[in-house]
N, C-alpha and C positions, 0 to 999 in steps of 0.2 A: 121312332118317327115314322110317320106315316106318308109322309110326303114326297110324294112321287115312285110310291112304292106299289108297282103295278104287278103283282105276284103273278098272277093269272097268263099274262103273255111274257112271263121272264127270260122263258129261250128265244122267242124273238127279239127281245128289246137289246140282246147284247152288243156292245162292238167294243172293239180295242180303245182303247182312252186316244183322244185326238191329239194332234199338232198341237203345240205351247202357240199360245196367244202371243202376237205382236210384243206384247208389254212384259212379258215373263223373259225375252230376250233384252229385252231394255234393263230389268231390273239386276238379274242377276250377272256379276261380275267376273265368272271365271274361277273365282281362287275358290278354294272347298275352306268351309271354316266349319271345323269337328263342333257337333251340338248332340246332348242328347236325343233321343228319339222320343217323343213323350206322346203314350197312347192311354187313355182312356174309354169315357163310356159318358154317359147321360145321368148318370147320379151314382151314390152310392148304396140303392136303399130296394136294390134291384132281388125282387122276391127268387129270379133261376138263381142267382147267386150261390142261397141258403145251400150248405150242404156238398157243395159242388167249389167253388172256388171262397167260400167261408167257413170254417168250423160252422157243423150242425148245434145250431142253438147258440147261434149269438145273439147277443143280447143288442136290441136296438141302439141303443148308447154306445156299442160297438162296430157298428156296422163303417163309420168313416176310417175308422184308424184301420180297420181287415183293408177296406179298398184302397188306400195308399201304400199297404204292403205288398199290395199288386200292380198296382197302375200309379203313373206319378203324374197324371192330371184329371182333371174332372171339367165337362162340358156343367158349368151351375144351372140348371134349368130352375132351381127355387128363386132365382132373381130375380124372372122372367114375371112370376107370379106374385112377387113380396120383396117394398124393400126393408131390407133388413140393416137395423144398426150397428154402430159398428161392436158393438160387447160379442152381440150373438156371430161377427163375422170371426172375432177372435177367439170365440168357444172351437167354429171348426178346426182354426189355424192348430189348435192346442191338441186336438184330435189325432194330426199328422205326427206329432212330433217332430224331429228333429231332419225326417227326410225331406227330397230334393224333389217335393212337391209343389205344382202348380194349379189356382182354381180360375177357370174362366168363366167368370160368370154374365150372362145374357141380360141386358139392357130389360127393361119389364114391360111387361106390354103396353101398361098403361101409356108410356112414351112409343114405344115401336109401333104399336097397332088404333092407342086409341085415342092420340092426337094427331093434333097435323105436322109434328117435330119441331113447329115455328113456336109453340106457348107449353113447351115442356122444358122451361129451364129451372123452373123451380125443383120437380121431382128429379130431374136428370142431377141440381146438388147437392141433392137429399142421398141420391144412387152413389154419384161418387163418391159422396164422404163415407156411407158405407162401405165399399168394399176396401176405399184407400186403407183401412184398418188388418189388410190381408196383408199390408207393405211387400216383403219380397216374396212372398207366396202368391202375390197377384198376378197371372198370365194375360194374356189378351182376354180385352175384352169385346162382345160378340152382342151387336147390332142386327137383330133377323128381323126384316120388313113381310108385311103381309103378302101374298100372293094376290091382292086386289092394289098392293102400289105401285104404279105403273110410272115410266117416265112419267106423264102429263104433271106428275108431283116433284119432279127429279130438281126443281128450285129449295124446296123445301129440304130435300136431303140434304141438299150439299150444303145449303146457308148451315145448317144441323151440324155436318159434319166438321164445318168452318169452327164449329164453337167449339168442342170439343178440346180439350187440354195436349197439346202435343207431346208432354213429356210421358203420356202411359199410349199402351198399343191397343188400336181399334179395330175391327173385323165388320167388315156389314155383310149380310147376304140378302142378296134381293132375289125375287122369286118368279114377279110378272115376266110372263114371254117375252114382252116387250122389248125388256130390258137386253135380252141376245137375239131374238129376231130381227131387230132393227139394228144396219151394223152401224149407223150414224151414233146411234144411244150405246151401242154398246162401246164404240171408242171414246166416247163420251166420259162413260163410267168410268174406263178403265182409267184417262189420261186421268181424271178429276181424282180418282182414290191413291193414284199416284202423285199425284202432285201436293196430296195432302198428308203423304205418308201413311194411308188406310189402307189395311189388305181387303182382300175379296176371298171371301170363304168361298170354296169350291165344295158342291157338292152333292156325291155319286151317288148316285139312287134310278134302280131303272126304268123308271118310266117319267124321267125331265134330264133326259140326258143334256140337255141346251145347257142343266146348270153345272154342267159339268166343263167349266168354260177354260180350263187350262191356263188363267190369268192370273199371273204375280204380280199384284201392284207396290209391294214390299219383299224381301228376302227372307220371308217367314211364310207359314204354310196353316192355314187350320183346313183341315180336309173332314169333311161328316160321311162316312161309309156306310152307306146301308145295305146291307143283307137281308136274304131270304129267312139264313140257319138251316144249315144240310143240303145245299146246292150245291152241284157241281161247281157253277157260273162263279161261285162265292169265292172259291180257291183260284177260279183265275182270275177273276178279278184284282185282287189281291198281288198276283204275281206280277200283274199289270203294270199296280202299284210300286212294287217293290224293284222294277225295273226303272220304271221313271225318277225313282225318287235318288239312285243312287246317280243317278244323269244329274239331277239336280243339287245334289249336297256336291258334286265333285265342280259344280258350276258357282256356288257360292250359295245355296240356301242357309239360311243361320240358325233357324228356328221349323220343328214340325210338331206338331199337333195333329193326332192321327184317333178323330172321337169313333168307335165302334158303336154301330146301331143295330142290332140284329134284332129284326123281325118274329124270330119264334124263340121265345125265351129258353126253352130246352135246352138251344145247338150255345147258347150263348159263352158258357165254363167251357168246350170244345172246343166254338171258336177263336174264341182269346189266345188259347192254347196252340193253334194253328198260326194264329201272329205272332206269337211269338217265336216259332220254330222258322219261320219265314227268313225273320230278323234278327234272328238269333240273340234274342232275350232270354235272360234267368228268371223264374219265377221269385225268386228272394229276389233279387237287384236289380230291376230292371230301369233305374236309373243309373244303373254303371254303364250302360250300354252306348257309343256315338257312333258317327258316323266315322 
């Protein structure tokens, strides 16, 4: 993910994590809830994993199986580009066997980027019909809006979110700077999401620190953590998150989805191993580690 990844000025762009947004204090109850730390990436077909995280020579049909042995969730970008039928979804599930694994499908861009959100009912129904086939493997559904979708169209967004089924978990990522730079819009966004029971994606990427808003509108976290790969600041930022997650977990965080986006592929395997060490995970049983 290259959004906000200004690596030329990385050294100057680092700041410690900001304080919690007001809504986080309203959302977390103060009671610890044991739950698995779910760590994943944006897909299982990463060339950088071959011969590092995956055995060399792994066939394409076996990539998801290998991925699910290492990670316990995936940010499913495939659904951003195509609406999949239930039959295709079930094949993905089969490849993960009996593991505790969650798929977090991204809403198709035909809805999130190429519609007004007010004319997307048919496509949304088709998308939800497909991902329903994940059954108990379905994690949060991820609506990512374009950088050009500003609060000028907030009514479209809020009405669309109101139309979504409440029995499913949804997160939304807004990127236009006006969602964060305008205090009134920022407060309204968090209040609306909290009232609707929808999460706000937190994106930690060096060039867009405004997206690092630290607002939990539901007691669940979807974090997109963007690193350069091989840079000392990656490790410092990771330790910052370990401390914040320890705090949030003690206060009642119920689910954690931590998606790694490593800019330079040759560092992906090594950084994943660093994440394992920081959070006390084991390579063979990531799903068994609880806070």
